[in-house]
C-alpha positions as semicolon CSV with decimal commas, in nm:
position;residue;x (nm);y (nm);z (nm)
1;M;-1,756;-0,609;0,782
2;R;-1,418;-0,594;1,017
3;A;-1,073;-0,518;0,895
4;G;-0,886;-0,855;0,739
5;Q;-1,238;-1,039;0,645
6;R;-1,296;-0,875;0,290
7;T;-1,234;-1,048;-0,013
8;L;-0,968;-0,874;-0,303
9;A;-1,319;-0,865;-0,493
10;E;-1,491;-0,634;-0,254
11;V;-1,243;-0,448;-0,211
12;D;-1,121;-0,422;-0,622
13;V;-1,488;-0,217;-0,561
14;M;-1,472;-0,030;-0,280
15;T;-1,456;0,402;-0,335
16;G;-1,078;0,570;-0,302
17;T;-1,220;0,611;0,010
18;E;-1,367;0,330;0,124
19;F;-1,034;0,207;0,089
20;E;-0,858;0,429;0,242
21;D;-1,026;0,366;0,544
22;F;-1,035;-0,019;0,541
23;V;-0,624;0,096;0,520
24;V;-0,658;0,289;0,860
25;E;-0,865;0,022;1,004
26;L;-0,619;-0,259;0,946
27;C;-0,302;0,030;0,996
28;R;-0,498;-0,004;1,390
29;R;-0,538;-0,373;1,399
30;D;-0,191;-0,443;1,420
31;G;-0,131;-0,200;1,622
32;C;-0,089;0,156;1,553
33;T;-0,131;0,479;1,684
34;D;-0,285;0,809;1,557
35;V;-0,375;0,717;1,268
36;R;-0,622;0,915;1,082
37;R;-0,750;0,937;0,683
38;V;-0,593;1,303;0,545
39;G;-0,669;1,189;0,174
40;G;-0,840;1,470;-0,067
41;S;-0,791;1,658;-0,319
42;H;-0,520;1,902;-0,129
43;D;-0,391;1,624;0,031
44;N;0,015;1,715;-0,043
45;G;0,050;1,330;-0,136
46;A;-0,043;1,142;0,179
47;D;-0,364;0,914;0,225
48;V;-0,273;0,784;0,544
49;L;-0,124;0,953;0,849
50;G;-0,081;0,812;1,213
51;R;0,273;0,522;1,385
52;L;0,417;0,253;1,371
53;P;0,370;-0,018;1,642
54;D;0,698;0,159;1,719
55;G;0,676;0,439;1,757
56;R;0,835;0,572;1,396
57;S;0,578;0,832;1,264
58;M;0,428;0,722;0,941
59;V;0,300;0,902;0,546
60;I;0,089;0,569;0,385
61;Q;-0,082;0,669;-0,050
62;C;-0,268;0,516;-0,118
63;K;-0,419;0,352;-0,495
64;R;-0,736;0,136;-0,563
65;Y;-0,658;0,045;-0,923
66;A;-0,768;-0,209;-1,164
67;P;-0,604;-0,535;-1,093
68;K;-0,485;-0,524;-1,515
69;R;-0,267;-0,151;-1,380
70;K;-0,016;-0,040;-1,333
71;I;0,118;0,164;-0,991
72;P;0,441;0,470;-1,172
73;S;0,680;0,486;-1,018
74;R;0,643;0,907;-1,061
75;E;0,362;0,830;-0,777
76;V;0,600;0,672;-0,559
77;R;0,830;0,962;-0,666
78;D;0,542;1,150;-0,493
79;L;0,486;0,948;-0,196
80;L;0,920;1,053;-0,172
81;G;0,825;1,414;-0,168
82;A;0,570;1,362;0,084
83;K;0,756;1,170;0,364
84;V;1,017;1,423;0,322
85;H;0,643;1,727;0,398
86;F;0,577;1,548;0,668
87;K;0,817;1,404;0,823
88;A;0,753;1,089;0,800
89;D;1,010;0,827;0,948
90;V;0,798;0,594;0,701
91;A;0,700;0,609;0,373
92;I;0,432;0,280;0,233
93;F;0,275;0,270;-0,067
94;V;-0,064;0,037;-0,055
95;A;-0,195;-0,024;-0,378
96;T;-0,459;-0,337;-0,524
97;T;-0,226;-0,365;-0,824
98;Y;0,123;-0,403;-0,893
99;F;0,470;-0,182;-0,968
100;S;0,609;-0,108;-1,245
101;G;0,944;-0,264;-1,270
102;P;1,071;0,081;-1,227
103;A;0,845;0,170;-0,959
104;E;0,970;-0,112;-0,749
105;K;1,256;-0,072;-0,808
106;F;1,249;0,332;-0,669
107;A;1,083;0,221;-0,361
108;A;1,339;-0,023;-0,328
109;E;1,667;0,162;-0,328
110;N;1,502;0,498;-0,094
111;D;1,320;0,206;0,127
112;I;0,941;0,331;0,035
113;L;0,782;0,038;0,141
114;A;0,606;-0,122;-0,137
115;V;0,286;-0,362;-0,078
116;H;0,145;-0,484;-0,413
117;R;-0,153;-0,629;-0,478
118;D;0,003;-1,018;-0,347
119;H;0,120;-0,811;-0,037
120;F;-0,248;-0,641;0,041
121;G;-0,411;-1,012;0,076
122;L;-0,125;-1,077;0,277
123;W;-0,222;-0,829;0,551
124;N;-0,556;-0,861;0,472
125;N;-0,526;-1,207;0,596
126;G;-0,388;-1,148;0,924
127;A;0,023;-1,032;0,792
128;S;0,160;-0,730;1,000
129;L;0,130;-0,469;0,844
130;P;0,589;-0,418;1,018
131;S;0,591;-0,764;0,901
132;L;0,570;-0,662;0,447
133;R;0,918;-0,497;0,551
134;A;1,078;-0,844;0,545
135;V;0,960;-0,899;0,149
136;N;0,948;-0,533;-0,036
137;G;1,121;-0,541;-0,277
138;L;1,171;-0,901;-0,390
139;G;0,948;-0,881;-0,664
140;Q;0,534;-0,934;-0,773
141;G;0,552;-1,377;-0,843
142;D;0,734;-1,617;-0,972
143;R;0,700;-1,651;-1,373
144;R;0,341;-1,885;-1,349
145;H;0,180;-1,611;-1,133
146;R;0,243;-1,367;-1,369
147;E;0,152;-1,604;-1,547
148;R;-0,193;-1,701;-1,386
149;W;-0,246;-1,312;-1,352
150;K;-0,285;-1,241;-1,717
151;E;-0,472;-1,503;-1,837
152;T;-0,759;-1,408;-1,529
153;Y;-0,671;-1,018;-1,616
154;G;-0,558;-0,990;-1,897
């Protein structure tokens, strides 16, 4: 299937490598260039490297976790280290789940684009990666959304 035509249920059963490859395809769809997967052991905290459509360099960390698992702040801090290591202009954390409160706060305070499950769904359905910057750090759903999520995933 082409990028942007998979359901979140299909994404949830991908391997980590398949998810990274899917993120590469979404980046390319959005006009990013020089995009390549570099993940694996000894990846120095980066799964994907490339350039945004405006030419800025980017480093992406991808986590394909179960929907009920949270991204801890230490993983977002590691991405900040990868941004420095790769001398990237922009750091992006793409996850199939949600960030813990401290992780989301750390990302917003350090200008890291935190693409949680809802934002990933928007990106997958056609929103461009750069457009997600506008919703970064604005939370992870209202009370009703969180209640539905708890009912679904426990």
